[in-house]
N, C-alpha and C positions, 0 to 999 in steps of 0.2 A: 436667723442665718446671717452671719457677718459678711460684709462685702469683701471681695478679693482685693488684694493690694499689689500694685506693680511699682517697684522701685527702679528708677533709672535717673540718669542725668537729665538736665533741662535741654533735651534734644530729641530729634526723631530717630535717626540712626538705627541702632539695634533693637529699639523697642516699638517702632511705629507699626510694624505688622501685627504685633500683639495688641496694640491699641485698636487697630482696625478690626481685628477679629471680635474683640469685646464690644466695640461700638456697633458693629454690624449685627451682632446677635442681641443687642439691647441689654447687655450686662452692665449694671452699675458697678463701678470699681473705684478704688482710691488710686489716683494717678500721682504718685509721690515723685516729684522732680527735685533733684539734688544738685548742688554745686560740687560736692565731694561726698565720699562715703564716710559716714560717722563710724567711729570705732565699734560701737555696739552692733551696727548693721553689718559691718565687715566680718564681725565674729559670727553673726547669725546666718549670713548668706553662705550657701553651701560651698562655694569656692572663693568667698571673700570679694566677689565682684558683681557688677550689674550688667544686664538686668537681673532682677530677683523677683519672683512671683510667689504669692501666698494666697491660698484659699482654705476652706475648712477641711480639705482633704490632703493637701500637698504643699510643701515648700520646695521651690524648684528654681534652679539656675540654668544658664545657657539659653540664649534666645530661641534657637531652633527646637530645643526640647520643650520650651514653654509653648511655642507655636503648635507643635505636634500634639501636645497634651490638650490644648484648648480646641484644636480642630476636631479631635476625637470626641471630646465632651459635648461640643456644639454641632456635631453632624457635618463637619466640613472635611472629613477625611474620606478615603476611598471606600467603595463597597466591596472591593476584591483585593487580593494581594497584588495583582497587576496594577490596579488603579493607585493603590497606596505607594507602590514603587515609583510610578510615574510622577505622582505628586511630590514625592521626596526628591526626585530628579530635578524638577523645576525649582523647588525651594533651595536646593543646594547650588543650582546654577546662578541664582540671584546673588549668592555670596561671592561667586567668582567675578561679579561686577562690583559689588560693594567694596570688597577687600582691597583691590588695587586703587580704588578711588580714595579710600580712607588713608592709604599709605603713601599716596602721591604727595610729595612735599616740596616740589620745585616746578619750574615752568616746563621742563622737559618731560617729567613724569605726568604732569597734568595734560600736556599735549598728546602724549602717547595714549592716555586713557581716552581722550576725546576722539582721536582719529583712528585708533586701532582696537583697543579693548572693548569699549562700549558698542561701537558699530558691529563688531563681530558677534557679540551676544544678542544684541537687539535684532540682528538679521535672523539668527536662529530662533529666537522667541517668536518673531513674526511668522516665520515659516511653519513652526509647530502649531501656532494658533490657527493659521490658515488651513493646515492639513486636518485639524480637529473640527473645522466648521466655522471658525471665526468668533465663536461665542465664549467657549470655555476651553481651558487647556486639557482637562481630563473629564471625560464623561459629558453629560448634558445638564450639569448643575454646577453651582458655585462651590468651589473647594478651596483648600489652602493654597493650591497651586495658583489659582486666580488671584487670591488676596496677596500672596507673596510677590507675584509679578506686578500687580497693581501698586503695591507699596514701593517697589523699585521705581516704577514710572512716576509715581507721585514725588519721589525723591528728586528725580530729574526735573520735574516741574518747579520744585522749590529751591533748587540750587542756582539762584539767579546770579550770585557772585561769580560762578564759573560758567554761566550761560549754557547749561546742559540741555536746555530746550532746543537749541539749534542742532544738537546731536540727535535728538529724538524726532525732529521734524520730518525726515523722509519716511518714517515708519507709520504710515497712515492707518493701517489696521490696528496697530498697538495703541495709537491715539484714540481711535474709536472705542476700543476695549476699555481704555482708561476712563474715557468720558462717561461710558455707560455705568461703570461701577461708582465713579465719583458722583453720579446723579442720584444714587440711592440715598434717601433722606438722612438716615443716621450717619452715613459716611460724609455726605455733604455738610452736615452740621458740624461734624468733628473738624473737617478741613477748614471751615469758616471760623471756628471758635478756638482752635488750639493755639498755644503760644507760638509766636514767630521766632524760630531759632535758626542759627547758621547751619547746623548739621542735623 
């Protein structure tokens, strides 16, 4: 059985949740990090863009589709239609935080992200986590919802050039949640050994 391969740029950004899933489940994979997309890969990738994932069963583009597929394969999806819908809700909500951050290109848009957009969503995430018991977002076990929100919080921890940790600081329950998952040995090892990247 050949190892799965994940193709992405040398960054966390759209691929880090995928990496966390694979690391958490102990899946050995080829983490191919690129400066640009070679022509042959652009031709092979389903939509000519990254991330692009391949294993013995599937070739798949689009980060959320890859995450959803891996969650189902590795038992991180929901047990019911309601759980699966709630998980999808949280996964998509993280994109509403990432997208304005990635598109912020000046001081004003960066400031708006830090004082309006991020606090609005972090407040809701913390409220939902508290209402669910403080351990997991959906059900009583680790799911893609937890990993997706964890990856977002991890991104805040790593964006030192924009000091996003100060935005996260008031959200103590989310910080506790982050620290618990970050302490899982396979996750901790990945955080410790992954390349240091700006995004």
